[in-house]
Structure formats: structure tokens, C-alpha cells
TORKOL-4160 file (C-alpha; in steps of 0.2 Angstrom, whole numbers, padded with zeros to 4 digits, m for minus):
309
<pt num="1" X="m0281" Y="m0560" Z="m0676"/>
<pt num="2" X="m0286" Y="m0573" Z="m0691"/>
<pt num="3" X="m0271" Y="m0586" Z="m0698"/>
<pt num="4" X="m0271" Y="m0573" Z="m0714"/>
<pt num="5" X="m0263" Y="m0563" Z="m0702"/>
<pt num="6" X="m0254" Y="m0573" Z="m0694"/>
<pt num="7" X="m0244" Y="m0579" Z="m0711"/>
<pt num="8" X="m0239" Y="m0560" Z="m0715"/>
<pt num="9" X="m0227" Y="m0560" Z="m0700"/>
<pt num="10" X="m0224" Y="m0578" Z="m0694"/>
<pt num="11" X="m0209" Y="m0576" Z="m0684"/>
<pt num="12" X="m0216" Y="m0561" Z="m0675"/>
<pt num="13" X="m0234" Y="m0570" Z="m0671"/>
<pt num="14" X="m0229" Y="m0588" Z="m0672"/>
<pt num="15" X="m0216" Y="m0602" Z="m0665"/>
<pt num="16" X="m0205" Y="m0611" Z="m0676"/>
<pt num="17" X="m0208" Y="m0630" Z="m0670"/>
<pt num="18" X="m0206" Y="m0643" Z="m0684"/>
<pt num="19" X="m0187" Y="m0642" Z="m0695"/>
<pt num="20" X="m0195" Y="m0652" Z="m0708"/>
<pt num="21" X="m0186" Y="m0661" Z="m0724"/>
<pt num="22" X="m0197" Y="m0649" Z="m0736"/>
<pt num="23" X="m0204" Y="m0636" Z="m0725"/>
<pt num="24" X="m0203" Y="m0625" Z="m0711"/>
<pt num="25" X="m0220" Y="m0627" Z="m0701"/>
<pt num="26" X="m0226" Y="m0614" Z="m0686"/>
<pt num="27" X="m0237" Y="m0615" Z="m0673"/>
<pt num="28" X="m0248" Y="m0601" Z="m0667"/>
<pt num="29" X="m0254" Y="m0596" Z="m0649"/>
<pt num="30" X="m0270" Y="m0600" Z="m0655"/>
<pt num="31" X="m0262" Y="m0619" Z="m0663"/>
<pt num="32" X="m0264" Y="m0614" Z="m0682"/>
<pt num="33" X="m0251" Y="m0625" Z="m0690"/>
<pt num="34" X="m0242" Y="m0617" Z="m0705"/>
<pt num="35" X="m0227" Y="m0614" Z="m0715"/>
<pt num="36" X="m0218" Y="m0597" Z="m0721"/>
<pt num="37" X="m0221" Y="m0601" Z="m0741"/>
<pt num="38" X="m0230" Y="m0590" Z="m0752"/>
<pt num="39" X="m0232" Y="m0594" Z="m0768"/>
<pt num="40" X="m0230" Y="m0581" Z="m0781"/>
<pt num="41" X="m0248" Y="m0578" Z="m0786"/>
<pt num="42" X="m0244" Y="m0562" Z="m0795"/>
<pt num="43" X="m0233" Y="m0569" Z="m0809"/>
<pt num="44" X="m0246" Y="m0582" Z="m0814"/>
<pt num="45" X="m0252" Y="m0575" Z="m0830"/>
<pt num="46" X="m0272" Y="m0578" Z="m0834"/>
<pt num="47" X="m0270" Y="m0586" Z="m0851"/>
<pt num="48" X="m0268" Y="m0605" Z="m0852"/>
<pt num="49" X="m0252" Y="m0608" Z="m0859"/>
<pt num="50" X="m0257" Y="m0626" Z="m0869"/>
<pt num="51" X="m0238" Y="m0629" Z="m0873"/>
<pt num="52" X="m0236" Y="m0635" Z="m0855"/>
<pt num="53" X="m0246" Y="m0647" Z="m0857"/>
<pt num="54" X="m0234" Y="m0663" Z="m0860"/>
<pt num="55" X="m0237" Y="m0681" Z="m0864"/>
<pt num="56" X="m0228" Y="m0684" Z="m0845"/>
<pt num="57" X="m0243" Y="m0672" Z="m0836"/>
<pt num="58" X="m0254" Y="m0680" Z="m0847"/>
<pt num="59" X="m0251" Y="m0698" Z="m0841"/>
<pt num="60" X="m0248" Y="m0690" Z="m0823"/>
<pt num="61" X="m0267" Y="m0684" Z="m0822"/>
<pt num="62" X="m0274" Y="m0699" Z="m0829"/>
<pt num="63" X="m0263" Y="m0714" Z="m0818"/>
<pt num="64" X="m0259" Y="m0702" Z="m0802"/>
<pt num="65" X="m0270" Y="m0686" Z="m0799"/>
<pt num="66" X="m0286" Y="m0693" Z="m0806"/>
<pt num="67" X="m0284" Y="m0713" Z="m0803"/>
<pt num="68" X="m0297" Y="m0715" Z="m0785"/>
<pt num="69" X="m0314" Y="m0713" Z="m0796"/>
<pt num="70" X="m0320" Y="m0718" Z="m0782"/>
<pt num="71" X="m0314" Y="m0700" Z="m0774"/>
<pt num="72" X="m0323" Y="m0690" Z="m0789"/>
<pt num="73" X="m0339" Y="m0699" Z="m0787"/>
<pt num="74" X="m0341" Y="m0698" Z="m0771"/>
<pt num="75" X="m0339" Y="m0678" Z="m0771"/>
<pt num="76" X="m0350" Y="m0678" Z="m0786"/>
<pt num="77" X="m0365" Y="m0688" Z="m0774"/>
<pt num="78" X="m0360" Y="m0674" Z="m0760"/>
<pt num="79" X="m0367" Y="m0661" Z="m0770"/>
<pt num="80" X="m0382" Y="m0669" Z="m0778"/>
<pt num="81" X="m0387" Y="m0673" Z="m0759"/>
<pt num="82" X="m0388" Y="m0654" Z="m0756"/>
<pt num="83" X="m0396" Y="m0649" Z="m0771"/>
<pt num="84" X="m0405" Y="m0656" Z="m0790"/>
<pt num="85" X="m0388" Y="m0655" Z="m0802"/>
<pt num="86" X="m0398" Y="m0651" Z="m0817"/>
<pt num="87" X="m0394" Y="m0629" Z="m0823"/>
<pt num="88" X="m0386" Y="m0628" Z="m0805"/>
<pt num="89" X="m0372" Y="m0615" Z="m0805"/>
<pt num="90" X="m0356" Y="m0624" Z="m0799"/>
<pt num="91" X="m0339" Y="m0615" Z="m0797"/>
<pt num="92" X="m0325" Y="m0630" Z="m0793"/>
<pt num="93" X="m0308" Y="m0620" Z="m0787"/>
<pt num="94" X="m0293" Y="m0630" Z="m0790"/>
<pt num="95" X="m0301" Y="m0639" Z="m0804"/>
<pt num="96" X="m0285" Y="m0651" Z="m0807"/>
<pt num="97" X="m0289" Y="m0664" Z="m0820"/>
<pt num="98" X="m0308" Y="m0657" Z="m0824"/>
<pt num="99" X="m0315" Y="m0677" Z="m0821"/>
<pt num="100" X="m0328" Y="m0670" Z="m0804"/>
<pt num="101" X="m0333" Y="m0656" Z="m0815"/>
<pt num="102" X="m0338" Y="m0668" Z="m0829"/>
<pt num="103" X="m0347" Y="m0681" Z="m0821"/>
<pt num="104" X="m0359" Y="m0665" Z="m0815"/>
<pt num="105" X="m0360" Y="m0661" Z="m0833"/>
<pt num="106" X="m0363" Y="m0678" Z="m0837"/>
<pt num="107" X="m0380" Y="m0673" Z="m0824"/>
<pt num="108" X="m0384" Y="m0657" Z="m0831"/>
<pt num="109" X="m0373" Y="m0645" Z="m0820"/>
<pt num="110" X="m0369" Y="m0628" Z="m0826"/>
<pt num="111" X="m0349" Y="m0630" Z="m0822"/>
<pt num="112" X="m0334" Y="m0620" Z="m0823"/>
<pt num="113" X="m0316" Y="m0624" Z="m0816"/>
<pt num="114" X="m0302" Y="m0613" Z="m0809"/>
<pt num="115" X="m0285" Y="m0620" Z="m0812"/>
<pt num="116" X="m0268" Y="m0610" Z="m0810"/>
<pt num="117" X="m0258" Y="m0624" Z="m0817"/>
<pt num="118" X="m0258" Y="m0624" Z="m0836"/>
<pt num="119" X="m0253" Y="m0642" Z="m0840"/>
<pt num="120" X="m0271" Y="m0645" Z="m0831"/>
<pt num="121" X="m0278" Y="m0633" Z="m0836"/>
<pt num="122" X="m0276" Y="m0638" Z="m0855"/>
<pt num="123" X="m0279" Y="m0657" Z="m0851"/>
<pt num="124" X="m0299" Y="m0653" Z="m0843"/>
<pt num="125" X="m0302" Y="m0640" Z="m0859"/>
<pt num="126" X="m0297" Y="m0655" Z="m0869"/>
<pt num="127" X="m0301" Y="m0669" Z="m0862"/>
<pt num="128" X="m0316" Y="m0663" Z="m0853"/>
<pt num="129" X="m0321" Y="m0651" Z="m0863"/>
<pt num="130" X="m0323" Y="m0639" Z="m0850"/>
<pt num="131" X="m0324" Y="m0622" Z="m0847"/>
<pt num="132" X="m0306" Y="m0617" Z="m0836"/>
<pt num="133" X="m0300" Y="m0600" Z="m0830"/>
<pt num="134" X="m0284" Y="m0594" Z="m0822"/>
<pt num="135" X="m0287" Y="m0580" Z="m0812"/>
<pt num="136" X="m0288" Y="m0585" Z="m0793"/>
<pt num="137" X="m0304" Y="m0583" Z="m0784"/>
<pt num="138" X="m0299" Y="m0567" Z="m0775"/>
<pt num="139" X="m0297" Y="m0559" Z="m0793"/>
<pt num="140" X="m0310" Y="m0546" Z="m0797"/>
<pt num="141" X="m0314" Y="m0556" Z="m0812"/>
<pt num="142" X="m0323" Y="m0566" Z="m0799"/>
<pt num="143" X="m0327" Y="m0554" Z="m0785"/>
<pt num="144" X="m0335" Y="m0542" Z="m0798"/>
<pt num="145" X="m0339" Y="m0552" Z="m0812"/>
<pt num="146" X="m0348" Y="m0567" Z="m0801"/>
<pt num="147" X="m0354" Y="m0559" Z="m0784"/>
<pt num="148" X="m0368" Y="m0572" Z="m0779"/>
<pt num="149" X="m0370" Y="m0579" Z="m0795"/>
<pt num="150" X="m0365" Y="m0600" Z="m0792"/>
<pt num="151" X="m0376" Y="m0614" Z="m0782"/>
<pt num="152" X="m0363" Y="m0624" Z="m0778"/>
<pt num="153" X="m0343" Y="m0618" Z="m0774"/>
<pt num="154" X="m0332" Y="m0632" Z="m0770"/>
<pt num="155" X="m0313" Y="m0634" Z="m0765"/>
<pt num="156" X="m0308" Y="m0652" Z="m0766"/>
<pt num="157" X="m0288" Y="m0654" Z="m0758"/>
<pt num="158" X="m0286" Y="m0635" Z="m0761"/>
<pt num="159" X="m0287" Y="m0628" Z="m0745"/>
<pt num="160" X="m0273" Y="m0632" Z="m0736"/>
<pt num="161" X="m0263" Y="m0625" Z="m0754"/>
<pt num="162" X="m0268" Y="m0606" Z="m0752"/>
<pt num="163" X="m0257" Y="m0590" Z="m0747"/>
<pt num="164" X="m0273" Y="m0585" Z="m0738"/>
<pt num="165" X="m0285" Y="m0595" Z="m0733"/>
<pt num="166" X="m0296" Y="m0584" Z="m0724"/>
<pt num="167" X="m0297" Y="m0573" Z="m0741"/>
<pt num="168" X="m0300" Y="m0589" Z="m0749"/>
<pt num="169" X="m0314" Y="m0594" Z="m0741"/>
<pt num="170" X="m0320" Y="m0576" Z="m0740"/>
<pt num="171" X="m0320" Y="m0577" Z="m0758"/>
<pt num="172" X="m0327" Y="m0591" Z="m0762"/>
<pt num="173" X="m0343" Y="m0588" Z="m0752"/>
<pt num="174" X="m0345" Y="m0570" Z="m0761"/>
<pt num="175" X="m0349" Y="m0577" Z="m0777"/>
<pt num="176" X="m0361" Y="m0588" Z="m0768"/>
<pt num="177" X="m0379" Y="m0588" Z="m0770"/>
<pt num="178" X="m0388" Y="m0583" Z="m0753"/>
<pt num="179" X="m0393" Y="m0601" Z="m0747"/>
<pt num="180" X="m0378" Y="m0606" Z="m0760"/>
<pt num="181" X="m0365" Y="m0623" Z="m0755"/>
<pt num="182" X="m0350" Y="m0624" Z="m0751"/>
<pt num="183" X="m0341" Y="m0637" Z="m0750"/>
<pt num="184" X="m0324" Y="m0644" Z="m0746"/>
<pt num="185" X="m0311" Y="m0658" Z="m0743"/>
<pt num="186" X="m0296" Y="m0657" Z="m0733"/>
<pt num="187" X="m0282" Y="m0667" Z="m0724"/>
<pt num="188" X="m0286" Y="m0664" Z="m0704"/>
<pt num="189" X="m0275" Y="m0660" Z="m0690"/>
<pt num="190" X="m0285" Y="m0669" Z="m0678"/>
<pt num="191" X="m0282" Y="m0685" Z="m0688"/>
<pt num="192" X="m0270" Y="m0701" Z="m0686"/>
<pt num="193" X="m0259" Y="m0697" Z="m0698"/>
<pt num="194" X="m0254" Y="m0680" Z="m0694"/>
<pt num="195" X="m0256" Y="m0685" Z="m0675"/>
<pt num="196" X="m0242" Y="m0697" Z="m0677"/>
<pt num="197" X="m0231" Y="m0687" Z="m0687"/>
<pt num="198" X="m0231" Y="m0677" Z="m0671"/>
<pt num="199" X="m0229" Y="m0691" Z="m0661"/>
<pt num="200" X="m0213" Y="m0695" Z="m0671"/>
<pt num="201" X="m0206" Y="m0679" Z="m0671"/>
<pt num="202" X="m0208" Y="m0676" Z="m0655"/>
<pt num="203" X="m0200" Y="m0693" Z="m0648"/>
<pt num="204" X="m0183" Y="m0695" Z="m0662"/>
<pt num="205" X="m0180" Y="m0676" Z="m0656"/>
<pt num="206" X="m0185" Y="m0670" Z="m0679"/>
<pt num="207" X="m0175" Y="m0685" Z="m0685"/>
<pt num="208" X="m0190" Y="m0694" Z="m0691"/>
<pt num="209" X="m0206" Y="m0682" Z="m0695"/>
<pt num="210" X="m0213" Y="m0698" Z="m0703"/>
<pt num="211" X="m0230" Y="m0692" Z="m0710"/>
<pt num="212" X="m0229" Y="m0671" Z="m0706"/>
<pt num="213" X="m0214" Y="m0673" Z="m0720"/>
<pt num="214" X="m0226" Y="m0678" Z="m0733"/>
<pt num="215" X="m0240" Y="m0664" Z="m0723"/>
<pt num="216" X="m0231" Y="m0650" Z="m0727"/>
<pt num="217" X="m0221" Y="m0642" Z="m0741"/>
<pt num="218" X="m0215" Y="m0626" Z="m0746"/>
<pt num="219" X="m0216" Y="m0627" Z="m0766"/>
<pt num="220" X="m0227" Y="m0621" Z="m0780"/>
<pt num="221" X="m0246" Y="m0625" Z="m0773"/>
<pt num="222" X="m0239" Y="m0637" Z="m0760"/>
<pt num="223" X="m0246" Y="m0639" Z="m0742"/>
<pt num="224" X="m0245" Y="m0624" Z="m0731"/>
<pt num="225" X="m0257" Y="m0627" Z="m0717"/>
<pt num="226" X="m0266" Y="m0640" Z="m0712"/>
<pt num="227" X="m0282" Y="m0637" Z="m0701"/>
<pt num="228" X="m0293" Y="m0643" Z="m0686"/>
<pt num="229" X="m0309" Y="m0650" Z="m0687"/>
<pt num="230" X="m0314" Y="m0636" Z="m0675"/>
<pt num="231" X="m0304" Y="m0623" Z="m0686"/>
<pt num="232" X="m0309" Y="m0627" Z="m0701"/>
<pt num="233" X="m0328" Y="m0624" Z="m0693"/>
<pt num="234" X="m0325" Y="m0607" Z="m0687"/>
<pt num="235" X="m0315" Y="m0601" Z="m0705"/>
<pt num="236" X="m0332" Y="m0605" Z="m0711"/>
<pt num="237" X="m0344" Y="m0597" Z="m0699"/>
<pt num="238" X="m0332" Y="m0580" Z="m0698"/>
<pt num="239" X="m0335" Y="m0580" Z="m0719"/>
<pt num="240" X="m0354" Y="m0582" Z="m0716"/>
<pt num="241" X="m0358" Y="m0599" Z="m0718"/>
<pt num="242" X="m0368" Y="m0612" Z="m0708"/>
<pt num="243" X="m0361" Y="m0627" Z="m0706"/>
<pt num="244" X="m0372" Y="m0642" Z="m0711"/>
<pt num="245" X="m0361" Y="m0657" Z="m0712"/>
<pt num="246" X="m0343" Y="m0658" Z="m0703"/>
<pt num="247" X="m0336" Y="m0675" Z="m0702"/>
<pt num="248" X="m0319" Y="m0686" Z="m0704"/>
<pt num="249" X="m0317" Y="m0700" Z="m0716"/>
<pt num="250" X="m0302" Y="m0710" Z="m0724"/>
<pt num="251" X="m0297" Y="m0704" Z="m0742"/>
<pt num="252" X="m0279" Y="m0705" Z="m0752"/>
<pt num="253" X="m0279" Y="m0693" Z="m0764"/>
<pt num="254" X="m0266" Y="m0702" Z="m0774"/>
<pt num="255" X="m0262" Y="m0722" Z="m0775"/>
<pt num="256" X="m0255" Y="m0728" Z="m0757"/>
<pt num="257" X="m0240" Y="m0733" Z="m0769"/>
<pt num="258" X="m0235" Y="m0716" Z="m0770"/>
<pt num="259" X="m0234" Y="m0711" Z="m0753"/>
<pt num="260" X="m0223" Y="m0726" Z="m0751"/>
<pt num="261" X="m0213" Y="m0717" Z="m0763"/>
<pt num="262" X="m0212" Y="m0702" Z="m0754"/>
<pt num="263" X="m0207" Y="m0709" Z="m0737"/>
<pt num="264" X="m0196" Y="m0722" Z="m0740"/>
<pt num="265" X="m0186" Y="m0719" Z="m0757"/>
<pt num="266" X="m0184" Y="m0735" Z="m0763"/>
<pt num="267" X="m0194" Y="m0744" Z="m0776"/>
<pt num="268" X="m0189" Y="m0761" Z="m0769"/>
<pt num="269" X="m0197" Y="m0758" Z="m0753"/>
<pt num="270" X="m0211" Y="m0749" Z="m0757"/>
<pt num="271" X="m0215" Y="m0768" Z="m0769"/>
<pt num="272" X="m0212" Y="m0777" Z="m0753"/>
<pt num="273" X="m0224" Y="m0767" Z="m0744"/>
<pt num="274" X="m0237" Y="m0761" Z="m0754"/>
<pt num="275" X="m0249" Y="m0779" Z="m0753"/>
<pt num="276" X="m0248" Y="m0777" Z="m0734"/>
<pt num="277" X="m0252" Y="m0757" Z="m0736"/>
<pt num="278" X="m0268" Y="m0761" Z="m0748"/>
<pt num="279" X="m0273" Y="m0774" Z="m0733"/>
<pt num="280" X="m0269" Y="m0764" Z="m0720"/>
<pt num="281" X="m0281" Y="m0749" Z="m0727"/>
<pt num="282" X="m0293" Y="m0763" Z="m0732"/>
<pt num="283" X="m0295" Y="m0767" Z="m0713"/>
<pt num="284" X="m0292" Y="m0750" Z="m0704"/>
<pt num="285" X="m0302" Y="m0735" Z="m0710"/>
<pt num="286" X="m0290" Y="m0721" Z="m0703"/>
<pt num="287" X="m0300" Y="m0705" Z="m0702"/>
<pt num="288" X="m0286" Y="m0693" Z="m0712"/>
<pt num="289" X="m0296" Y="m0680" Z="m0721"/>
<pt num="290" X="m0311" Y="m0670" Z="m0716"/>
<pt num="291" X="m0329" Y="m0666" Z="m0727"/>
<pt num="292" X="m0336" Y="m0647" Z="m0723"/>
<pt num="293" X="m0352" Y="m0640" Z="m0730"/>
<pt num="294" X="m0359" Y="m0625" Z="m0727"/>
<pt num="295" X="m0373" Y="m0615" Z="m0732"/>
<pt num="296" X="m0372" Y="m0595" Z="m0736"/>
<pt num="297" X="m0382" Y="m0586" Z="m0724"/>
<pt num="298" X="m0394" Y="m0574" Z="m0730"/>
<pt num="299" X="m0395" Y="m0556" Z="m0723"/>
<pt num="300" X="m0406" Y="m0558" Z="m0708"/>
<pt num="301" X="m0397" Y="m0576" Z="m0703"/>
<pt num="302" X="m0383" Y="m0565" Z="m0702"/>
<pt num="303" X="m0389" Y="m0551" Z="m0691"/>
<pt num="304" X="m0397" Y="m0563" Z="m0679"/>
<pt num="305" X="m0382" Y="m0573" Z="m0678"/>
<pt num="306" X="m0371" Y="m0556" Z="m0674"/>
<pt num="307" X="m0383" Y="m0552" Z="m0663"/>
<pt num="308" X="m0382" Y="m0569" Z="m0653"/>
<pt num="309" X="m0363" Y="m0568" Z="m0652"/>
């Protein structure tokens, strides 16, 4: 039974293990960690509502969501290391404000993004001049119209947000050409933050979940599941991808101040601690995320793999 099937009825197939401030985390017998909230994707309209992009939203995208320029440059380098960018067809699922796609476009790639948030989709269109679509990757718009089309599909900080991760990755693989590249990064459950959160939860009988409160959330587009590296490798292989790179690394999607405010709820305490936190992470590169890159197998490779199994 894959994780998508488990999520359709978590109370039957999994155990409620962590009761957090914003989520209930279930753990299956296989070890999958996920929450019982699903986004109402079917209610999201395909047209971008430009009025949703307010000055406040634009400021958030520029000062928070896209504040870590090194992250986007690293993502562009990952793609560049696997194929030449000029004329490469690239789809970025959950493209946010569009900075990553903008970097690839500047290097000659033919890019398109999927973004379900109206404000972020509009920002990517207007500020980076990108083609953005709001149909989810599972929709026939992509599955019938772009089958075996792209050289690269990316999901940066996305797989932890989707309702059904197996279906999302299978749909992403379907629109790749044979030999195409699928690349994701996502928080890893066998990293420091998740393990520390589990430890503090157990030691305090659930009173202090610490990092777990920041890693799961039952709200629109919140974190719904966190995978281990072993689970993610297996998930890639189950959708016909050969894993060619899998590693843990240190990266925070937002500035440290953003996470401190979530954890501490005190501006004064955050200002006092921020210099120490900055120093700590310069010295200790805690591996909290994973990068997974896969290549779509050709038909003959898939047959040989199935025969071995």
C-alpha cells in the first residue's frame, strides 16, 4: 500500500502519533509520517486572479520567499549539471515567485511554471515575464497535452505540500521525455530537525514538539508529509525513475528570523537570539533537507528492472 492509499483513510491504516499545534501526524506501519488534512484542489480555478497580488504579497515574495538567492542559484546549477540549458524544455511545479525559472530562462531554456497561488502566479508573470499555469500536474491539461514533453521537471520544496505525493510524482514523470530529469528537494525526516522534534515531543509527553510544529501544518498548502531519504528513493523508483543523485544538505527556505518568530512568538527574544543563530549555522551545517535527482528510464530499462524484481 503506497502513501496515497494510506492518506485516503489514515484512521484505519495508521496511528495518530503526534498531536501538534496545527496538525495531527499519523504514522503508518511502514513508517510514513503524514497529516489528515487535504487541500481542496478541486475548488481552485484555473485562471489567475491578478487582483490577489497585493503590495503586501509582493513584499513577502521579495523579502521572504525569494530572499535566499543562493538557494535559487544552487537549483539552477543542479539542472545545468545534468543537461545544457539552451533550448531545454523545463517545467517547475510550484514555481512560487518564479526566480528559479527566470535564471534558467536567462540561460536559454524554454520554461513554464505551475503555481496554484494567484498572488505568486501573477508575480511570476509580471515580474519575470514567465508563462504560468494553474492546472495541477495531475490534470488532463498536462497529462494529455504534454505527455513525454519536457527535458526537466522540478519540484523545489513542493512534495511535502501535495495531497497525494505518489500521484504527483507519477504525473511529473509522465510529462518527461525518456531520459528526462526529475529533481526535487524537500525536508527529510532523517535529518536533525525532525529527529530533535520527535525527541522533545516524547521527552515532554507532547508539550514541547519544538521543530515538529514548524514542519507540519493543516492549512492550505501546508506541509502534509515528511519523507525519509530511503522512502523518497523508493518513491522515485516506483514511478519509473532511476535515482542518479541523492544527498542530504543544509538549507532553510526562509531567513532564520522567520523560523525564530514561528517558534518563539516574541520579537524581543528573536532579536536577541538572531546573531547567535546566524553564527551557529555558519559553524554547524546541519543537514535538514534532501536533494533527489532521477532520470526517466526507457522502456527496455523498465522491463529489465521489473524482471530483476
